[in-house]
Backbone bond lengths (Angstrom), bond angles and torsions (degrees), N, CA, C in turn:
res aa  C-N    CA-C-N  psi(-1)  N-CA   C-N-CA  omega(-1)  CA-C   N-CA-C  phi
1 M - - - 1.452 - - 1.533 107.79 -
2 N 1.319 115.06 128.05 1.461 117.92 -179.38 1.531 110.82 -86.96
3 K 1.317 115.91 173.29 1.475 121.97 -176.14 1.527 112.50 -60.62
4 D 1.327 116.76 -44.94 1.470 120.22 -177.98 1.524 112.07 -62.92
5 T 1.304 116.98 -41.21 1.466 121.07 179.17 1.529 109.89 -64.34
6 H 1.322 114.91 -43.57 1.473 119.22 178.87 1.532 111.08 -62.35
7 R 1.323 116.75 -44.31 1.476 120.51 178.69 1.521 110.79 -60.12
8 R 1.341 116.04 -43.07 1.469 119.94 179.73 1.521 111.18 -62.12
9 E 1.325 116.95 -41.97 1.461 120.83 179.38 1.528 111.15 -64.63
10 V 1.323 116.50 -42.68 1.471 120.56 178.14 1.518 110.02 -63.71
11 L 1.333 115.90 -44.58 1.460 120.54 179.61 1.523 111.16 -63.33
12 T 1.319 117.22 -42.96 1.469 121.29 178.58 1.528 110.86 -61.87
13 T 1.332 116.12 -41.82 1.469 120.02 178.08 1.521 110.57 -62.96
14 K 1.323 116.95 -44.21 1.470 120.28 179.20 1.522 110.92 -63.04
15 I 1.326 116.91 -40.73 1.471 120.69 178.96 1.526 109.98 -64.15
16 D 1.336 117.49 -41.32 1.460 120.60 178.42 1.522 111.74 -62.30
17 V 1.337 116.32 -41.10 1.469 120.70 178.62 1.527 110.13 -65.35
18 L 1.324 116.98 -46.58 1.466 120.68 179.25 1.529 111.14 -62.25
19 S 1.311 116.81 -38.76 1.462 120.94 178.98 1.532 110.57 -63.30
20 A 1.333 116.32 -43.62 1.466 120.10 178.29 1.528 110.95 -63.91
21 E 1.345 117.18 -41.09 1.466 120.58 178.18 1.518 110.91 -64.88
22 F 1.323 116.75 -39.94 1.463 120.78 178.48 1.530 110.71 -63.93
23 Q 1.327 116.94 -42.68 1.463 119.87 178.73 1.524 111.20 -63.84
24 A 1.337 117.08 -40.04 1.466 120.57 177.84 1.520 110.89 -65.28
25 A 1.338 116.79 -41.72 1.463 120.37 178.73 1.525 110.98 -65.81
26 T 1.330 116.96 -39.72 1.468 120.70 177.80 1.522 110.27 -62.32
27 H 1.319 116.60 -41.97 1.473 120.17 178.26 1.532 110.42 -62.99
28 A 1.348 116.58 -42.28 1.467 120.26 179.98 1.516 111.23 -62.86
29 V 1.332 117.18 -40.24 1.466 120.63 179.31 1.523 109.87 -67.89
30 R 1.329 116.86 -45.19 1.467 120.55 179.47 1.518 111.99 -58.38
31 S 1.307 116.79 -39.69 1.457 120.00 -176.48 1.527 112.93 -82.48
32 G 1.325 117.74 -9.94 1.463 120.71 -178.52 1.514 112.67 82.18
33 E 1.325 116.81 6.58 1.458 122.21 -176.22 1.530 112.42 -61.40
34 V 1.324 117.19 -42.50 1.467 120.98 -178.29 1.523 110.41 -63.15
35 L 1.315 116.15 -46.84 1.456 120.51 -179.37 1.527 111.37 -64.89
36 R 1.335 116.47 -42.92 1.469 119.72 178.51 1.522 111.27 -61.11
37 T 1.327 117.37 -42.37 1.465 121.16 -179.99 1.521 110.69 -63.40
38 S 1.308 115.89 -45.22 1.463 121.27 -179.13 1.529 111.04 -63.57
39 L 1.312 116.35 -47.06 1.465 120.26 -179.91 1.530 111.64 -68.67
40 G 1.319 116.40 -32.45 1.470 119.49 176.11 1.512 111.19 -63.86
41 A 1.329 116.38 -41.78 1.473 120.55 177.54 1.528 110.41 -65.31
42 Q 1.330 115.81 -39.83 1.467 119.81 178.74 1.523 110.34 -63.88
43 A 1.319 117.45 -43.21 1.467 121.00 179.87 1.522 110.94 -62.62
44 T 1.319 116.66 -41.51 1.471 120.91 178.90 1.528 110.77 -62.87
45 A 1.333 116.22 -43.56 1.472 120.18 179.68 1.532 110.80 -64.07
46 L 1.325 116.74 -42.56 1.469 120.49 -179.96 1.526 111.41 -65.27
47 D 1.330 116.86 -40.20 1.462 120.40 178.56 1.532 110.47 -64.92
48 S 1.320 116.29 -41.16 1.469 120.28 177.45 1.524 111.08 -62.75
49 L 1.338 115.90 -42.21 1.467 120.11 177.19 1.525 111.50 -60.23
50 F 1.330 115.85 -44.27 1.465 120.50 179.41 1.528 110.25 -56.20
51 H 1.341 116.46 -49.21 1.466 119.69 -177.60 1.524 112.11 -67.78
52 L 1.319 116.55 -41.53 1.463 120.60 179.75 1.523 111.10 -63.49
53 L 1.327 117.14 -48.67 1.473 120.53 -178.76 1.524 111.44 -66.98
54 G 1.322 116.43 -35.86 1.469 119.85 176.73 1.517 112.01 -62.52
55 R 1.345 115.98 -44.52 1.474 119.85 177.99 1.527 111.03 -64.37
56 E 1.327 116.31 -42.54 1.468 120.74 178.33 1.532 110.40 -60.31
57 A 1.324 116.24 -40.37 1.471 120.45 -179.85 1.525 111.01 -63.98
58 L 1.328 116.21 -40.68 1.467 119.62 -179.95 1.527 112.16 -65.03
59 E 1.321 116.35 -32.66 1.467 120.16 -178.45 1.532 113.11 -85.90
60 E 1.314 116.88 -12.58 1.465 121.60 -177.49 1.531 110.36 -75.85
61 S 1.338 116.29 137.89 1.461 119.96 -179.87 1.531 112.06 -92.06
62 S 1.314 116.78 -30.54 1.459 120.76 -178.58 1.535 109.96 -75.12
63 I 1.315 116.49 129.62 1.469 121.13 179.74 1.523 111.05 -62.74
64 L 1.331 117.53 -41.33 1.465 120.24 179.70 1.529 111.47 -63.60
65 A 1.324 117.27 -45.35 1.466 121.05 179.55 1.526 110.23 -66.33
66 K 1.340 116.49 -40.83 1.468 121.40 178.58 1.524 110.13 -60.72
67 S 1.325 115.89 -44.00 1.459 121.31 -179.73 1.534 111.14 -63.13
68 E 1.327 116.48 -44.52 1.471 121.24 -179.48 1.530 111.00 -64.96
69 L 1.326 116.63 -43.46 1.461 120.10 178.98 1.533 111.33 -63.43
70 M 1.337 116.64 -41.31 1.477 119.51 178.38 1.525 111.01 -66.36
71 R 1.335 116.15 -37.73 1.466 119.27 178.42 1.526 109.87 -61.78
72 L 1.326 116.51 -44.40 1.465 120.57 178.58 1.538 111.66 -65.81
73 A 1.333 116.03 -38.74 1.468 119.97 178.87 1.528 110.16 -63.24
74 L 1.315 116.66 -44.63 1.469 120.40 -179.53 1.532 111.61 -67.67
75 R 1.326 115.74 -32.51 1.465 119.68 176.10 1.533 110.71 -65.56
76 A 1.331 115.95 -42.51 1.469 120.96 177.25 1.520 110.41 -62.89
77 Q 1.335 116.33 -39.35 1.465 120.20 178.69 1.528 110.91 -65.54
78 A 1.318 117.39 -41.55 1.466 120.70 178.84 1.531 110.79 -63.69
79 Q 1.330 116.90 -40.88 1.461 120.58 176.98 1.530 110.86 -65.04
80 F 1.326 116.18 -36.73 1.467 120.69 177.20 1.526 110.28 -60.93
81 V 1.321 116.19 -45.24 1.462 120.84 179.97 1.533 110.71 -60.36
82 L 1.342 116.69 -44.31 1.465 119.98 178.45 1.535 111.51 -63.41
83 T 1.308 115.99 -41.59 1.469 119.98 179.03 1.520 110.51 -64.00
84 A 1.328 116.82 -43.20 1.464 120.42 178.56 1.528 111.10 -62.27
85 K 1.320 116.66 -38.61 1.461 120.63 178.31 1.532 110.66 -63.08
86 V 1.341 116.02 -44.23 1.465 120.14 177.94 1.529 109.98 -61.73
87 L 1.328 116.61 -41.14 1.468 119.99 178.93 1.531 112.10 -58.90
88 T 1.314 116.87 -35.41 1.468 118.95 179.42 1.518 112.14 -73.15
89 E 1.338 116.98 -21.36 1.464 121.19 -179.50 1.528 113.21 -86.67
90 I 1.311 117.56 -18.72 1.465 120.77 -173.77 1.529 114.14 -57.26
91 P 1.300 120.46 -46.63 1.470 118.03 -176.64 1.522 113.55 -56.46
92 R 1.310 116.80 -29.58 1.459 119.78 -178.73 1.516 112.52 -81.31
93 S 1.330 117.86 -32.25 1.457 118.10 -170.34 1.521 115.23 -107.31
94 T 1.331 118.35 -44.01 1.458 120.47 -171.49 1.512 113.33 -63.42
95 S 1.332 117.01 -43.46 1.458 117.34 -177.54 1.517 110.60 -64.44
96 A 1.318 117.23 -36.64 1.466 119.89 178.54 1.525 110.67 -67.05
97 I 1.330 117.36 -42.31 1.465 121.16 178.65 1.517 110.16 -64.20
98 G 1.327 116.53 -46.03 1.461 120.71 179.46 1.516 111.61 -59.93
99 K 1.326 117.11 -43.12 1.461 120.41 179.28 1.520 110.81 -64.92
100 D 1.338 116.57 -39.60 1.460 119.93 178.40 1.522 110.92 -62.46
101 L 1.335 116.90 -44.74 1.462 120.27 -179.56 1.521 111.10 -66.02
102 C 1.332 116.57 -40.88 1.462 119.35 -178.57 1.527 111.20 -70.18
103 A 1.326 117.48 -25.49 1.455 120.82 179.94 1.522 111.99 -80.99
104 M 1.329 117.09 -17.25 1.462 120.24 -179.36 1.521 110.47 -67.53
105 G 1.298 115.62 148.43 1.453 121.04 174.91 1.514 110.27 -84.74
106 D 1.323 115.84 171.84 1.469 120.82 -179.48 1.523 111.90 -59.03
107 D 1.336 116.96 -41.20 1.465 119.90 -179.32 1.521 111.53 -61.59
108 E 1.346 116.28 -42.29 1.466 119.96 -179.66 1.524 111.10 -66.40
109 L 1.350 116.39 -42.14 1.468 120.02 179.53 1.533 110.94 -65.34
110 N 1.325 116.95 -40.57 1.469 119.91 177.80 1.527 111.24 -64.36
111 A 1.336 117.10 -39.16 1.450 120.62 178.17 1.538 110.09 -65.47
112 L 1.335 116.06 -40.84 1.478 120.62 178.36 1.523 109.92 -63.23
113 A 1.330 117.18 -43.35 1.473 121.20 179.40 1.534 110.22 -64.14
114 A 1.329 116.56 -39.24 1.465 120.04 178.95 1.520 110.77 -64.26
115 L 1.339 116.36 -40.12 1.471 120.04 178.46 1.517 110.66 -63.63
116 E 1.340 116.68 -44.11 1.467 120.37 179.38 1.519 110.60 -63.90
117 G 1.334 116.91 -40.30 1.466 120.43 179.34 1.505 112.58 -65.01
118 S 1.348 117.48 -38.46 1.459 119.74 -179.37 1.522 111.85 -74.58
119 S 1.339 117.65 -25.71 1.460 119.41 179.50 1.528 111.34 -77.42
120 E 1.346 117.37 -21.31 1.462 120.41 179.33 1.521 112.05 -79.19
121 Q 1.331 116.67 -19.16 1.464 119.16 -176.86 1.495 112.41 -82.13
């Protein structure tokens, strides 16, 4: 086997692996799995913050520090509630959006990207 043949085989293998990863990622986006996982992690972090800050507030002797810690804890709890609400909405919206985007042709996606780029300027 010469060098060029070997390079082609390696390149073909890499392309096959990348193609499989792309298909898996496309499926995850279509199903809303990526967004659900991300929001689930965010909700867990916010809930942990709420409990940690609440405990810290209870142990704090200074009224000002106690007040600030409770304010932050309640803010984390409010964000948790919003995140949980979004999580309940995902099954209805994300899969439809993902399917719409995946069904678009290259021209439509390029036009959408151009619109987004011009709105940022």
